[in-house]
N, CA, C and O atoms as a GROMACS GRO file, in nm:
protein
  380
    1MET      N    1   5.195  -5.803   5.843
    1MET     CA    2   5.304  -5.896   5.832
    1MET      C    3   5.408  -5.857   5.938
    1MET      O    4   5.454  -5.743   5.942
    2ASN      N    5   5.443  -5.952   6.024
    2ASN     CA    6   5.535  -5.918   6.132
    2ASN      C    7   5.680  -5.950   6.094
    2ASN      O    8   5.706  -6.014   5.992
    3SER      N    9   5.772  -5.904   6.176
    3SER     CA   10   5.914  -5.921   6.144
    3SER      C   11   5.956  -6.068   6.150
    3SER      O   12   6.047  -6.110   6.078
    4TYR      N   13   5.890  -6.147   6.236
    4TYR     CA   14   5.919  -6.291   6.242
    4TYR      C   15   5.891  -6.356   6.108
    4TYR      O   16   5.971  -6.436   6.059
    5THR      N   17   5.777  -6.324   6.050
    5THR     CA   18   5.739  -6.382   5.922
    5THR      C   19   5.835  -6.336   5.812
    5THR      O   20   5.874  -6.416   5.727
    6ASN      N   21   5.874  -6.210   5.814
    6ASN     CA   22   5.971  -6.159   5.715
    6ASN      C   23   6.102  -6.234   5.725
    6ASN      O   24   6.159  -6.274   5.623
    7CYS      N   25   6.150  -6.254   5.846
    7CYS     CA   26   6.276  -6.326   5.865
    7CYS      C   27   6.263  -6.471   5.819
    7CYS      O   28   6.356  -6.526   5.760
    8LEU      N   29   6.150  -6.530   5.845
    8LEU     CA   30   6.128  -6.669   5.805
    8LEU      C   31   6.129  -6.682   5.653
    8LEU      O   32   6.184  -6.778   5.599
    9VAL      N   33   6.068  -6.589   5.584
    9VAL     CA   34   6.065  -6.592   5.438
    9VAL      C   35   6.207  -6.578   5.382
    9VAL      O   36   6.246  -6.652   5.292
   10ILE      N   37   6.282  -6.486   5.436
   10ILE     CA   38   6.421  -6.466   5.390
   10ILE      C   39   6.504  -6.591   5.418
   10ILE      O   40   6.582  -6.634   5.334
   11LEU      N   41   6.486  -6.648   5.537
   11LEU     CA   42   6.559  -6.770   5.572
   11LEU      C   43   6.525  -6.884   5.476
   11LEU      O   44   6.613  -6.958   5.433
   12LEU      N   45   6.398  -6.898   5.443
   12LEU     CA   46   6.356  -7.002   5.349
   12LEU      C   47   6.420  -6.984   5.213
   12LEU      O   48   6.465  -7.081   5.151
   13LEU      N   49   6.426  -6.861   5.166
   13LEU     CA   50   6.487  -6.834   5.036
   13LEU      C   51   6.636  -6.866   5.038
   13LEU      O   52   6.688  -6.923   4.942
   14ILE      N   53   6.704  -6.828   5.146
   14ILE     CA   54   6.848  -6.856   5.156
   14ILE      C   55   6.872  -7.006   5.164
   14ILE      O   56   6.960  -7.059   5.096
   15LEU      N   57   6.794  -7.076   5.247
   15LEU     CA   58   6.811  -7.220   5.258
   15LEU      C   59   6.783  -7.291   5.127
   15LEU      O   60   6.855  -7.383   5.088
   16TYR      N   61   6.681  -7.248   5.058
   16TYR     CA   62   6.649  -7.310   4.930
   16TYR      C   63   6.766  -7.294   4.834
   16TYR      O   64   6.803  -7.389   4.765
   17GLN      N   65   6.823  -7.175   4.828
   17GLN     CA   66   6.936  -7.150   4.738
   17GLN      C   67   7.055  -7.238   4.775
   17GLN      O   68   7.121  -7.294   4.687
   18GLN      N   69   7.084  -7.251   4.905
   18GLN     CA   70   7.195  -7.334   4.950
   18GLN      C   71   7.173  -7.480   4.911
   18GLN      O   72   7.265  -7.546   4.862
   19ILE      N   73   7.055  -7.530   4.931
   19ILE     CA   74   7.025  -7.669   4.900
   19ILE      C   75   7.026  -7.692   4.749
   19ILE      O   76   7.077  -7.793   4.701
   20TYR      N   77   6.972  -7.598   4.676
   20TYR     CA   78   6.967  -7.611   4.530
   20TYR      C   79   7.108  -7.613   4.472
   20TYR      O   80   7.138  -7.692   4.382
   21ASP      N   81   7.196  -7.526   4.524
   21ASP     CA   82   7.334  -7.517   4.474
   21ASP      C   83   7.414  -7.643   4.505
   21ASP      O   84   7.497  -7.684   4.424
   22THR      N   85   7.392  -7.704   4.621
   22THR     CA   86   7.474  -7.818   4.661
   22THR      C   87   7.410  -7.952   4.626
   22THR      O   88   7.475  -8.055   4.640
   23GLY      N   89   7.288  -7.952   4.582
   23GLY     CA   90   7.220  -8.076   4.544
   23GLY      C   91   7.194  -8.170   4.661
   23GLY      O   92   7.198  -8.291   4.643
   24MET      N   93   7.168  -8.117   4.779
   24MET     CA   94   7.149  -8.198   4.899
   24MET      C   95   7.005  -8.246   4.914
   24MET      O   96   6.946  -8.226   5.020
   25MET      N   97   6.948  -8.308   4.815
   25MET     CA   98   6.810  -8.352   4.820
   25MET      C   99   6.800  -8.497   4.866
   25MET      O  100   6.755  -8.583   4.790
   26SER      N  101   6.842  -8.525   4.988
   26SER     CA  102   6.839  -8.660   5.041
   26SER      C  103   6.700  -8.693   5.094
   26SER      O  104   6.613  -8.606   5.103
   27ASN      N  105   6.680  -8.819   5.130
   27ASN     CA  106   6.552  -8.860   5.189
   27ASN      C  107   6.530  -8.788   5.322
   27ASN      O  108   6.417  -8.750   5.353
   28ASP      N  109   6.636  -8.770   5.400
   28ASP     CA  110   6.624  -8.698   5.526
   28ASP      C  111   6.575  -8.555   5.503
   28ASP      O  112   6.488  -8.505   5.574
   29PHE      N  113   6.634  -8.492   5.403
   29PHE     CA  114   6.591  -8.356   5.370
   29PHE      C  115   6.444  -8.354   5.331
   29PHE      O  116   6.368  -8.270   5.379
   30GLU      N  117   6.405  -8.445   5.243
   30GLU     CA  118   6.266  -8.447   5.196
   30GLU      C  119   6.168  -8.469   5.311
   30GLU      O  120   6.062  -8.408   5.313
   31GLU      N  121   6.203  -8.556   5.406
   31GLU     CA  122   6.118  -8.580   5.521
   31GLU      C  123   6.109  -8.456   5.609
   31GLU      O  124   6.001  -8.419   5.655
   32ALA      N  125   6.223  -8.390   5.633
   32ALA     CA  126   6.224  -8.270   5.715
   32ALA      C  127   6.146  -8.157   5.648
   32ALA      O  128   6.072  -8.084   5.714
   33PHE      N  129   6.163  -8.144   5.517
   33PHE     CA  130   6.093  -8.040   5.444
   33PHE      C  131   5.942  -8.066   5.445
   33PHE      O  132   5.863  -7.973   5.464
   34SER      N  133   5.904  -8.189   5.425
   34SER     CA  134   5.763  -8.226   5.429
   34SER      C  135   5.703  -8.194   5.566
   34SER      O  136   5.590  -8.145   5.575
   35SER      N  137   5.778  -8.223   5.671
   35SER     CA  138   5.732  -8.192   5.806
   35SER      C  139   5.716  -8.042   5.825
   35SER      O  140   5.620  -7.996   5.886
   36PHE      N  141   5.812  -7.964   5.772
   36PHE     CA  142   5.805  -7.818   5.783
   36PHE      C  143   5.682  -7.764   5.711
   36PHE      O  144   5.617  -7.672   5.760
   37LEU      N  145   5.650  -7.820   5.594
   37LEU     CA  146   5.536  -7.772   5.517
   37LEU      C  147   5.404  -7.789   5.591
   37LEU      O  148   5.307  -7.720   5.561
   38GLU      N  149   5.400  -7.880   5.685
   38GLU     CA  150   5.278  -7.906   5.760
   38GLU      C  151   5.264  -7.816   5.883
   38GLU      O  152   5.164  -7.825   5.954
   39ARG      N  153   5.361  -7.731   5.908
   39ARG     CA  154   5.360  -7.647   6.028
   39ARG      C  155   5.291  -7.513   6.003
   39ARG      O  156   5.281  -7.466   5.889
   40LYS      N  157   5.244  -7.454   6.111
   40LYS     CA  158   5.177  -7.324   6.106
   40LYS      C  159   5.271  -7.215   6.054
   40LYS      O  160   5.228  -7.125   5.982
   41GLU      N  161   5.398  -7.224   6.089
   41GLU     CA  162   5.496  -7.122   6.046
   41GLU      C  163   5.506  -7.117   5.894
   41GLU      O  164   5.521  -7.010   5.836
   42TYR      N  165   5.499  -7.233   5.830
   42TYR     CA  166   5.505  -7.233   5.684
   42TYR      C  167   5.382  -7.164   5.625
   42TYR      O  168   5.394  -7.086   5.531
   43ASP      N  169   5.266  -7.192   5.680
   43ASP     CA  170   5.144  -7.126   5.632
   43ASP      C  171   5.154  -6.975   5.645
   43ASP      O  172   5.113  -6.901   5.555
   44GLU      N  173   5.209  -6.929   5.757
   44GLU     CA  174   5.226  -6.785   5.777
   44GLU      C  175   5.325  -6.727   5.676
   44GLU      O  176   5.301  -6.620   5.620
   45ALA      N  177   5.436  -6.797   5.653
   45ALA     CA  178   5.537  -6.749   5.558
   45ALA      C  179   5.481  -6.748   5.417
   45ALA      O  180   5.504  -6.653   5.342
   46GLU      N  181   5.408  -6.851   5.380
   46GLU     CA  182   5.349  -6.858   5.247
   46GLU      C  183   5.248  -6.745   5.227
   46GLU      O  184   5.243  -6.684   5.120
   47SER      N  185   5.168  -6.719   5.328
   47SER     CA  186   5.070  -6.611   5.320
   47SER      C  187   5.139  -6.476   5.306
   47SER      O  188   5.096  -6.391   5.228
   48ALA      N  189   5.247  -6.456   5.382
   48ALA     CA  190   5.321  -6.330   5.375
   48ALA      C  191   5.384  -6.312   5.237
   48ALA      O  192   5.381  -6.203   5.181
   49LEU      N  193   5.441  -6.418   5.184
   49LEU     CA  194   5.503  -6.411   5.051
   49LEU      C  195   5.399  -6.379   4.945
   49LEU      O  196   5.423  -6.296   4.857
   50PHE      N  197   5.283  -6.444   4.952
   50PHE     CA  198   5.176  -6.416   4.857
   50PHE      C  199   5.132  -6.270   4.867
   50PHE      O  200   5.111  -6.204   4.766
   51SER      N  201   5.119  -6.219   4.990
   51SER     CA  202   5.078  -6.079   5.009
   51SER      C  203   5.180  -5.983   4.949
   51SER      O  204   5.143  -5.883   4.887
   52MET      N  205   5.309  -6.014   4.967
   52MET     CA  206   5.412  -5.927   4.911
   52MET      C  207   5.406  -5.925   4.759
   52MET      O  208   5.418  -5.819   4.698
   53VAL      N  209   5.389  -6.041   4.699
   53VAL     CA  210   5.381  -6.049   4.552
   53VAL      C  211   5.258  -5.975   4.502
   53VAL      O  212   5.265  -5.904   4.402
   54ARG      N  213   5.145  -5.992   4.571
   54ARG     CA  214   5.021  -5.926   4.528
   54ARG      C  215   5.034  -5.773   4.539
   54ARG      O  216   4.991  -5.700   4.450
   55ILE      N  217   5.093  -5.726   4.649
   55ILE     CA  218   5.112  -5.582   4.667
   55ILE      C  219   5.205  -5.526   4.560
   55ILE      O  220   5.179  -5.420   4.504
   56ALA      N  221   5.314  -5.597   4.532
   56ALA     CA  222   5.407  -5.552   4.428
   56ALA      C  223   5.338  -5.547   4.291
   56ALA      O  224   5.359  -5.454   4.214
   57PHE      N  225   5.256  -5.646   4.262
   57PHE     CA  226   5.183  -5.647   4.135
   57PHE      C  227   5.085  -5.531   4.129
   57PHE      O  228   5.074  -5.465   4.026
   58LEU      N  229   5.014  -5.506   4.239
   58LEU     CA  230   4.918  -5.396   4.243
   58LEU      C  231   4.988  -5.261   4.222
   58LEU      O  232   4.936  -5.175   4.151
   59VAL      N  233   5.104  -5.242   4.284
   59VAL     CA  234   5.180  -5.117   4.266
   59VAL      C  235   5.219  -5.101   4.119
   59VAL      O  236   5.204  -4.992   4.063
   60GLY      N  237   5.268  -5.207   4.056
   60GLY     CA  238   5.303  -5.202   3.914
   60GLY      C  239   5.181  -5.176   3.828
   60GLY      O  240   5.188  -5.101   3.731
   61TRP      N  241   5.070  -5.239   3.862
   61TRP     CA  242   4.944  -5.222   3.788
   61TRP      C  243   4.901  -5.076   3.791
   61TRP      O  244   4.865  -5.018   3.689
   62LYS      N  245   4.904  -5.016   3.912
   62LYS     CA  246   4.864  -4.875   3.926
   62LYS      C  247   4.962  -4.784   3.852
   62LYS      O  248   4.921  -4.687   3.788
   63ALA      N  249   5.092  -4.815   3.861
   63ALA     CA  250   5.194  -4.733   3.793
   63ALA      C  251   5.177  -4.736   3.642
   63ALA      O  252   5.210  -4.639   3.573
   64ALA      N  253   5.125  -4.847   3.591
   64ALA     CA  254   5.103  -4.859   3.447
   64ALA      C  255   4.970  -4.798   3.404
   64ALA      O  256   4.933  -4.806   3.287
   65GLY      N  257   4.897  -4.738   3.498
   65GLY     CA  258   4.772  -4.671   3.464
   65GLY      C  259   4.647  -4.755   3.487
   65GLY      O  260   4.537  -4.712   3.453
   66GLY      N  261   4.663  -4.872   3.543
   66GLY     CA  262   4.547  -4.957   3.569
   66GLY      C  263   4.467  -4.907   3.688
   66GLY      O  264   4.521  -4.843   3.778
   67GLU      N  265   4.340  -4.938   3.687
   67GLU     CA  266   4.253  -4.903   3.799
   67GLU      C  267   4.270  -5.007   3.910
   67GLU      O  268   4.286  -5.126   3.882
   68PRO      N  269   4.266  -4.962   4.036
   68PRO     CA  270   4.274  -5.060   4.144
   68PRO      C  271   4.152  -5.152   4.142
   68PRO      O  272   4.045  -5.110   4.099
   69PRO      N  273   4.168  -5.275   4.186
   69PRO     CA  274   4.055  -5.368   4.183
   69PRO      C  275   3.942  -5.323   4.275
   69PRO      O  276   3.967  -5.264   4.381
   70VAL      N  277   3.820  -5.350   4.234
   70VAL     CA  278   3.704  -5.318   4.315
   70VAL      C  279   3.683  -5.432   4.415
   70VAL      O  280   3.679  -5.549   4.375
   71PRO      N  281   3.670  -5.401   4.543
   71PRO     CA  282   3.649  -5.508   4.640
   71PRO      C  283   3.520  -5.585   4.608
   71PRO      O  284   3.417  -5.525   4.576
   72GLN      N  285   3.527  -5.717   4.618
   72GLN     CA  286   3.412  -5.802   4.590
   72GLN      C  287   3.395  -5.900   4.704
   72GLN      O  288   3.489  -5.930   4.778
   73LYS      N  289   3.273  -5.950   4.716
   73LYS     CA  290   3.247  -6.054   4.815
   73LYS      C  291   3.316  -6.182   4.771
   73LYS      O  292   3.307  -6.221   4.655
   74LEU      N  293   3.385  -6.246   4.864
   74LEU     CA  294   3.448  -6.373   4.831
   74LEU      C  295   3.348  -6.487   4.840
   74LEU      O  296   3.355  -6.583   4.764
   75PHE      N  297   3.254  -6.475   4.934
   75PHE     CA  298   3.152  -6.578   4.949
   75PHE      C  299   3.034  -6.517   5.024
   75PHE      O  300   3.046  -6.410   5.083
   76GLU      N  301   2.924  -6.585   5.020
   76GLU     CA  302   2.805  -6.540   5.090
   76GLU      C  303   2.748  -6.659   5.168
   76GLU      O  304   2.726  -6.767   5.113
   77LEU      N  305   2.726  -6.636   5.296
   77LEU     CA  306   2.667  -6.741   5.378
   77LEU      C  307   2.516  -6.736   5.364
   77LEU      O  308   2.455  -6.630   5.376
   78ILE      N  309   2.458  -6.850   5.339
   78ILE     CA  310   2.312  -6.859   5.327
   78ILE      C  311   2.264  -6.951   5.437
   78ILE      O  312   2.305  -7.066   5.446
   79ARG      N  313   2.178  -6.898   5.520
   79ARG     CA  314   2.125  -6.978   5.631
   79ARG      C  315   1.989  -7.030   5.592
   79ARG      O  316   1.895  -6.953   5.571
   80CYS      N  317   1.977  -7.159   5.581
   80CYS     CA  318   1.850  -7.221   5.548
   80CYS      C  319   1.791  -7.281   5.673
   80CYS      O  320   1.861  -7.340   5.755
   81GLY      N  321   1.664  -7.266   5.688
   81GLY     CA  322   1.597  -7.321   5.804
   81GLY      C  323   1.454  -7.270   5.811
   81GLY      O  324   1.405  -7.208   5.716
   82ALA      N  325   1.389  -7.296   5.921
   82ALA     CA  326   1.248  -7.260   5.937
   82ALA      C  327   1.225  -7.110   5.929
   82ALA      O  328   1.118  -7.066   5.888
   83THR      N  329   1.324  -7.030   5.966
   83THR     CA  330   1.305  -6.885   5.964
   83THR      C  331   1.342  -6.824   5.829
   83THR      O  332   1.325  -6.704   5.810
   84ASP      N  333   1.390  -6.903   5.737
   84ASP     CA  334   1.432  -6.853   5.606
   84ASP      C  335   1.310  -6.844   5.515
   84ASP      O  336   1.240  -6.943   5.493
   85SER      N  337   1.285  -6.725   5.462
   85SER     CA  338   1.167  -6.704   5.377
   85SER      C  339   1.177  -6.779   5.244
   85SER      O  340   1.078  -6.794   5.174
   86ARG      N  341   1.298  -6.826   5.209
   86ARG     CA  342   1.314  -6.896   5.081
   86ARG      C  343   1.289  -7.046   5.091
   86ARG      O  344   1.288  -7.116   4.989
   87VAL      N  345   1.270  -7.097   5.212
   87VAL     CA  346   1.251  -7.240   5.231
   87VAL      C  347   1.116  -7.283   5.173
   87VAL      O  348   1.016  -7.214   5.191
   88ASN      N  349   1.116  -7.396   5.104
   88ASN     CA  350   0.995  -7.457   5.046
   88ASN      C  351   0.927  -7.370   4.940
   88ASN      O  352   0.806  -7.381   4.920
   89LYS      N  353   1.003  -7.286   4.875
   89LYS     CA  354   0.949  -7.208   4.764
   89LYS      C  355   1.012  -7.262   4.636
   89LYS      O  356   1.130  -7.296   4.634
   90PRO      N  357   0.933  -7.270   4.528
   90PRO     CA  358   0.991  -7.322   4.404
   90PRO      C  359   1.094  -7.228   4.346
   90PRO      O  360   1.089  -7.106   4.366
   91ASP      N  361   1.187  -7.286   4.272
   91ASP     CA  362   1.287  -7.205   4.203
   91ASP      C  363   1.218  -7.125   4.093
   91ASP      O  364   1.121  -7.173   4.034
   92PRO      N  365   1.266  -7.003   4.065
   92PRO     CA  366   1.206  -6.925   3.956
   92PRO      C  367   1.232  -6.992   3.823
   92PRO      O  368   1.335  -7.057   3.804
   93PRO      N  369   1.137  -6.978   3.730
   93PRO     CA  370   1.155  -7.043   3.598
   93PRO      C  371   1.275  -6.984   3.525
   93PRO      O  372   1.305  -6.865   3.534
   94THR      N  373   1.342  -7.071   3.452
   94THR     CA  374   1.458  -7.026   3.372
   94THR      C  375   1.416  -7.028   3.225
   94THR      O  376   1.334  -7.109   3.182
   95GLU      N  377   1.474  -6.939   3.151
   95GLU     CA  378   1.439  -6.930   3.008
   95GLU      C  379   1.533  -7.010   2.923
   95GLU      O  380   1.518  -7.014   2.801
   0.00000   0.00000   0.00000
């Protein structure tokens, strides 16, 4: 996580608080906010915020005596084609 992303997250939180306190939810604001949500910078800030929350949760989890999570595969790529030994073989019977 770089310092640009950290600053962006802090700026977003401050701006949100300012807008929430003053009730400035105009159509112009909604259009500008919608446009911001579609930008790469928002994706980076959202990812950084999620990482910070996850790390904080993990630290609390470990402090409470929990075991750290075991790394798992998120997905597996399966290549099907003429060189795949599983092509044109029947599925194993299910009970």
